[in-house]
C-alpha positions in Angstrom: 3.1 -6.7 -15.5 3.1 -9.9 -17.3 1.8 -13.0 -16.1 4.5 -16.1 -15.0 4.6 -19.4 -16.5 4.2 -20.9 -20.1 3.1 -19.5 -23.1 0.6 -21.2 -24.3 -0.9 -20.7 -28.1 -3.8 -18.3 -27.8 -6.8 -17.4 -30.0 -6.4 -13.3 -30.3 -9.0 -11.4 -28.6 -12.0 -10.2 -31.1 -14.2 -12.4 -32.3 -12.0 -14.2 -34.4 -13.8 -17.9 -33.6 -17.1 -19.5 -35.7 -17.9 -21.6 -32.4 -21.4 -19.5 -32.0 -22.5 -21.6 -34.5 -25.3 -24.6 -32.9 -23.5 -27.1 -31.9 -25.8 -29.5 -32.2 -25.0 -29.6 -36.6 -21.5 -31.4 -35.7 -18.7 -29.2 -34.9 -17.7 -26.2 -37.3 -14.0 -25.1 -38.3 -13.3 -21.9 -37.1 -11.0 -19.2 -39.5 -7.8 -20.4 -38.0 -7.7 -23.6 -38.4 -9.1 -23.4 -42.1 -6.4 -20.8 -43.5 -3.5 -23.7 -43.3 -0.5 -21.9 -45.3 -1.7 -21.6 -49.0 0.6 -20.1 -51.8 0.3 -16.2 -52.4 -1.9 -15.7 -55.5 -4.2 -18.0 -57.1 -8.1 -19.1 -55.3 -8.5 -22.1 -52.5 -11.2 -23.8 -54.4 -11.9 -25.8 -51.2 -11.2 -22.2 -48.8 -14.2 -20.9 -51.2 -16.1 -24.0 -50.3 -15.8 -23.9 -47.2 -17.1 -20.2 -46.2 -20.2 -21.3 -49.1 -21.7 -23.6 -46.4 -22.3 -20.4 -44.6 -25.0 -18.8 -46.3 -24.4 -15.5 -43.5 -20.7 -15.4 -44.2 -18.8 -12.8 -46.4 -16.5 -14.7 -48.7 -14.4 -12.2 -50.2 -13.6 -10.3 -46.7 -13.2 -13.4 -45.3 -11.2 -14.8 -47.7 -8.9 -10.8 -47.6 -9.1 -11.9 -43.7 -7.6 -15.0 -43.7 -5.1 -13.9 -46.2 -3.4 -11.5 -44.6 -3.4 -13.1 -41.3 -1.1 -16.1 -42.9 0.9 -13.2 -44.7 1.8 -11.6 -41.0 2.4 -15.2 -39.5 -0.2 -14.3 -36.9 -1.1 -17.7 -36.5 2.6 -18.4 -34.9 1.8 -17.1 -31.0 4.5 -18.7 -29.2 6.0 -16.3 -26.7 2.9 -13.8 -26.2 1.0 -12.5 -23.3 -1.6 -11.3 -22.2 -2.3 -8.5 -19.5 -5.8 -8.5 -17.7 -3.9 -6.0 -15.2 -4.9 -2.6 -15.3 -1.8 -0.9 -15.4 -3.0 2.4 -13.9 -4.5 0.5 -10.7 -0.7 -1.1 -10.4 1.3 2.2 -10.8 -1.2 4.2 -8.1 -0.9 1.4 -5.3 1.8 3.9 -3.6 -0.9 6.4 -3.4 -3.0 4.4 -1.8 -0.4 4.3 1.1 -0.2 7.2 3.9 3.0 9.5 4.1 2.1 9.6 8.0 0.5 7.4 10.7 -1.4 8.8 13.5 -0.1 7.5 17.2 -2.7 9.3 20.0 -0.9 10.0 22.8 -1.7 11.2 26.2 0.5 13.1 28.8 0.5 12.1 31.6 1.9 13.9 34.6 2.8 10.8 36.7 4.8 9.2 34.1 8.3 9.0 34.6 9.4 8.9 31.0 7.9 9.0 27.9 6.9 5.6 26.9 5.1 3.5 23.9 4.4 -0.2 23.0 6.5 -1.1 19.6 3.0 -2.2 18.4 2.4 1.8 18.6 4.6 2.5 15.2 4.6 -0.4 13.3 8.0 -0.6 11.0 10.2 1.2 13.1 12.8 -0.3 14.8 14.1 -0.7 18.1 17.5 -0.5 19.4 19.1 -0.7 23.2 18.6 2.1 25.5 20.6 2.0 29.2 17.7 1.2 30.7 17.0 -2.3 28.3 20.7 -2.6 29.4 20.0 -2.8 32.7 17.2 -4.4 32.9 15.1 -1.3 34.0 11.5 -2.2 34.3 8.4 0.1 34.3 5.2 -0.7 36.6 1.9 0.0 35.1 -1.3 2.2 37.7 -2.8 -1.2 38.2 0.8 -2.5 39.2 1.7 -4.7 35.8 5.1 -5.0 35.3 6.9 -4.4 31.8 10.1 -4.6 30.6 12.1 -1.8 29.4 12.3 -3.5 25.7 14.6 -0.7 24.2 13.9 2.5 23.0 13.0 4.6 19.6 14.1 8.2 19.0 11.1 9.5 16.6 10.9 12.5 14.2 7.5 13.6 15.0 4.3 15.9 14.0 2.3 17.4 17.4 -0.7 19.4 17.0 -0.6 22.7 17.9 -3.9 25.1 17.2 -6.7 23.8 14.4 -5.2 21.9 11.9 -1.5 23.0 12.2 1.1 21.0 13.4 5.6 21.3 14.7 7.5 19.4 13.8 9.4 17.7 17.2 11.6 15.4 17.8 10.8 12.5 21.0 12.9 9.9 22.7 10.2 7.1 23.5 11.1 3.7 26.3 9.6 1.0 24.6 7.5 -1.4 26.9 4.0 -3.2 26.3 2.0 0.0 27.6 -1.8 0.4 26.8 -1.2 3.7 25.3 2.0 5.6 24.4 2.1 8.5 27.4 4.0 11.5 27.7 6.0 12.3 30.2 5.5 16.4 32.0 8.8 16.1 34.1 10.1 14.9 31.0 8.9 17.6 28.8 9.7 20.7 30.6 13.2 19.0 31.3 14.0 19.8 27.4 14.9 23.2 26.5 12.5 24.4 29.5 9.0 23.6 28.4 6.2 24.3 30.4 3.0 21.9 30.4 -0.2 23.9 31.7 -3.4 21.8 32.4 -7.2 23.5 32.4 -10.4 22.1 31.7 -10.2 21.7 28.4 -6.4 20.6 27.6 -3.3 20.5 28.0 -0.9 23.0 26.6 3.2 22.7 25.8 5.2 26.3 25.6 8.7 26.8 24.4 10.4 29.5 27.3 8.5 32.2 25.1 5.3 31.3 25.1 4.8 29.4 21.8 2.5 27.4 21.6 4.8 23.3 21.1 1.7 20.9 21.3 -1.8 20.5 22.8 -3.4 17.6 24.5 -7.5 17.8 24.2 -9.0 16.2 27.5 -11.1 12.9 26.7 -12.6 12.1 30.1 -9.4 11.6 32.4 -7.0 12.0 29.6 -5.3 14.5 27.8 -4.7 13.5 24.6 -2.8 14.7 21.6 -2.7 13.0 17.7 0.5 13.0 16.7 1.9 11.4 13.5 5.0 10.0 12.5 6.6 8.6 9.3 5.2 5.4 7.3 8.1 3.6 7.1 5.9 1.6 4.0 5.6 4.6 2.1 8.0 5.7 -0.6 9.3 9.0 0.6 10.4 7.2 4.3 14.3 7.3 4.9 14.2 5.7 8.2 13.6 7.0 11.4 15.2 5.5 15.1 19.4 5.3 13.8 
């Protein structure tokens, strides 16, 4: 990337300056200010004289270098830009953005619908739902009343066994709940799935007995870590339409 703003005349990096001399002896001329335009051929006695003042300088190589700088018009640097940013870091920014976001979901036998808050899946659009249009409200366990803000239809990855996941589509009602809740009644109503609970986990199975998703017990809740596409990732094509 090129930094914006007015271009400035800047000495090339690489040690062309002679500022390292002791400043107590007075300002010293740099190589760039010493080699004013001179016709090619013939020696510049003043130029030789300037460098002969420095006993540590190599006049021959310095003079040849100065002529090359002048012949290439290297002193005219208008419009040149220097970029300190590392190109690889810039190119790999997208690699640091996760493709999926984790959503910890509790399966709830007492929930009448699948409900989550908009902040649980940032970037996904909320659409009107029949419930939000008619002014539906949800009541939490503590009596807290929450308005139905609309709905989302999300393609998600649900945990099965081990590190495996299964693709599922879930219609969520959006409300200001503390955690996403999957309704057992909604799960069973969809394609006649069954949900079984034991002391360690809850398992959702289809009509053929295949595991659709699992929820591990944590305290008094059965939690499953589901995944949803990250809208910030370049591969995201849009959901909730």
